[in-house]
C-alpha positions in Angstrom: -54.5 -33.2 -34.0 -52.5 -32.5 -36.8 -49.5 -30.8 -37.2 -50.6 -27.9 -39.1 -53.8 -27.5 -36.9 -51.4 -27.5 -33.8 -49.6 -24.3 -35.4 -53.1 -22.8 -36.0 -54.3 -23.2 -32.6 -51.1 -21.5 -31.3 -52.7 -18.4 -33.3 -55.9 -18.4 -31.6 -54.3 -18.3 -27.9 -51.2 -15.8 -28.3 -49.7 -13.7 -31.0 -47.4 -15.8 -33.1 -43.7 -15.0 -33.3 -42.0 -14.1 -36.7 -40.5 -17.7 -36.5 -43.6 -19.4 -36.0 -45.0 -17.7 -39.1 -42.1 -18.8 -41.2 -42.8 -22.1 -39.7 -46.0 -22.7 -40.3 -45.8 -21.5 -44.0 -42.9 -23.9 -44.5 -45.1 -26.9 -43.3 -48.0 -25.6 -45.5 -45.7 -25.9 -48.4 -44.4 -29.3 -47.4 -48.0 -30.4 -47.2 -48.4 -29.8 -51.0 -45.2 -32.2 -51.8 -46.0 -35.7 -52.8 -42.3 -36.9 -51.7 -42.5 -35.4 -48.0 -44.0 -37.0 -44.9 -44.4 -34.8 -41.9 -44.8 -36.6 -38.4 -46.9 -35.1 -35.5 -44.6 -33.8 -32.4 -44.9 -35.1 -28.7 -45.1 -32.5 -26.2 -43.0 -34.0 -23.7 -40.0 -34.5 -26.0 -40.6 -30.9 -27.5 -40.3 -29.4 -23.7 -37.0 -31.6 -23.2 -35.6 -30.0 -26.5 -36.7 -26.3 -25.6 -34.7 -27.0 -22.4 -31.6 -28.4 -23.8 -31.3 -26.4 -26.9 -32.8 -23.2 -25.6 -29.5 -21.1 -26.8 -30.8 -21.7 -30.3 -34.3 -20.3 -29.8 -33.8 -17.6 -32.4 -32.9 -19.9 -35.2 -35.6 -21.1 -37.7 -34.7 -24.9 -37.0 -35.8 -24.5 -33.3 -39.7 -23.8 -34.2 -39.6 -26.4 -36.8 -38.2 -29.1 -34.7 -40.5 -28.3 -31.6 -43.4 -27.9 -34.1 -42.8 -31.5 -35.9 -42.0 -35.0 -35.2 -39.6 -35.4 -38.2 -39.6 -35.0 -41.8 -39.1 -37.9 -44.3 -37.9 -36.8 -47.7 -38.2 -39.2 -50.5 -38.0 -42.0 -48.0 -34.2 -41.5 -48.1 -33.3 -38.1 -45.8 -35.0 -37.8 -42.3 -35.0 -34.8 -40.9 -35.4 -35.1 -37.0 -37.9 -33.3 -34.7 -39.6 -33.8 -31.2 -41.5 -37.0 -32.5 -40.6 -40.4 -33.7 -37.6 -38.9 -35.2 -36.5 -37.9 -32.1 -33.7 -35.1 -32.0 -32.9 -35.3 -28.4 -32.3 -39.0 -28.6 -30.5 -38.9 -31.7 -27.8 -36.2 -30.3 -27.4 -38.4 -27.0 -26.6 -41.6 -29.0 -24.5 -40.1 -32.1 -23.0 -36.6 -31.3 -20.2 -38.0 -29.8 -18.0 -35.5 -28.0 -20.4 -32.6 -29.4 -18.5 -32.7 -32.5 -21.6 -30.8 -34.1 -23.7 -28.2 -32.2 -26.7 -30.4 -32.9 -27.6 -33.3 -35.5 -30.0 -32.6 -37.4 -31.0 -35.5 -40.1 -29.7 -38.9 -41.2 -30.1 -40.7 -44.5 -30.9 -44.5 -45.1 -27.2 -45.0 -45.7 -26.4 -44.3 -42.1 -25.1 -40.7 -42.9 -25.7 -37.8 -40.6 -26.3 -34.0 -41.2 -25.0 -31.7 -38.5 -25.2 -28.1 -37.7 -22.1 -26.5 -36.7 -21.4 -22.4 -36.6 -24.4 -22.0 -38.6 -23.3 -24.0 -41.3 -24.3 -27.7 -42.4 -22.1 -30.7 -42.2 -22.4 -34.1 -43.6 -21.0 -37.3 -42.1 -20.3 -39.1 -45.4 -20.8 -43.0 -45.0 -18.2 -43.5 -47.9 -15.2 -41.5 -46.2 -16.5 -41.7 -42.6 -15.6 -38.1 -42.3 -17.3 -34.7 -41.4 -17.8 -32.6 -44.8 -18.8 -29.0 -44.6 -21.3 -28.2 -47.3 -20.7 -24.6 -46.9 -24.6 -23.7 -46.9 -26.8 -22.3 -43.9 -29.9 -24.2 -42.8 -32.5 -22.7 -44.8 -30.8 -23.1 -47.7 -29.9 -26.6 -46.9 -33.9 -27.3 -46.6 -34.7 -25.5 -49.8 -32.0 -27.8 -51.5 -33.9 -30.9 -50.0 -37.4 -29.7 -50.8 -36.9 -27.7 -54.2 -33.9 -29.3 -55.7 -34.6 -33.1 -56.0 -32.3 -33.2 -59.4 -29.2 -31.8 -57.1 -30.0 -34.0 -54.4 -30.0 -36.9 -56.5 -26.8 -35.9 -58.0 -25.4 -35.6 -54.4 -26.0 -39.4 -54.0 -25.8 -40.5 -57.3 -23.3 -43.2 -56.5 -25.2 -44.5 -54.0 -28.7 -44.9 -55.5 -29.4 -48.2 -57.0 -32.0 -48.7 -59.9 -34.6 -49.8 -57.6 -34.1 -47.5 -54.7 -37.3 -45.5 -54.8 -39.4 -48.7 -54.6 -37.1 -50.2 -52.0 -36.9 -47.3 -49.7 -40.8 -46.8 -50.0 -40.9 -50.1 -47.8 -38.3 -49.4 -45.3 -39.0 -48.7 -41.9 -37.8 -45.4 -39.8 -35.8 -47.9 -37.4 -33.9 -49.1 -40.6 -31.5 -48.3 -43.0 -29.5 -50.1 -46.0 -25.8 -51.6 -45.5 -23.5 -52.6 -48.5 -20.9 -55.0 -49.4 -18.3 -53.9 -50.7 -18.6 -51.3 -48.0 -19.3 -47.6 -49.5 -15.5 -46.8 -48.9 -14.9 -49.4 -51.7 -15.0 -47.9 -55.1 -17.8 -50.1 -56.9 -20.9 -50.0 -58.9 -23.8 -49.4 -56.3 -25.9 -51.8 -58.7 -23.4 -54.5 -58.2 -23.2 -54.2 -54.3 -25.3 -56.4 -52.1 -27.4 -54.4 -49.9 -29.3 -55.7 -46.6 -31.6 -53.9 -44.4 -30.1 -53.5 -40.9 -31.1 -51.4 -37.7 -30.4 -47.5 -38.6 -28.9 -47.4 -35.2 -26.6 -50.3 -35.9 -25.6 -48.7 -39.4 -24.7 -45.1 -37.9 -22.9 -46.7 -35.0 -21.0 -48.7 -37.5 -20.1 -45.7 -39.3 -19.1 -43.8 -36.5 -17.1 -46.5 -35.1 -18.9 -46.3 -31.8 
């Protein structure tokens, strides 16, 4: 059963909540985007997520995460969910000391996006520090989905000439490391790059 079908099934068996309506509309909009991939959710992960993060059930991301296995945007940014991009596992592995209320996404550079006090933060792989983006979650989603030029500008110093073709071949378990490291000022097209495990890359950036 597809992701949209699961959401529609909820309509048939119960009165859907306002959050569910918003989530379904969001997924239906995403299904029209050719640069977005929606992954299916897994019930056992959704149950675990619901139990651990029950305090956030009034937030938009709660229903979104339960209803999807993750969202891949431009093969570059990976929003977590209750499936292959397992939000529960990712937080257990990388939310060291619960720095963030919840980690919500990663990119192929090993950068992380987190939510804290309703604001989005980015763990930048060129500084290895958390930076507040001063936007809320729904604004962040709108930025990712509908402002591709702004997203490209955000990453302009880290996107090489053939990034689209290269990232299209990248597995979800992998990311790109660079030499010289991103902390060093250098043209991205002059750096050597290598595909490595995204787990290894994130751990390297976090220093864990």
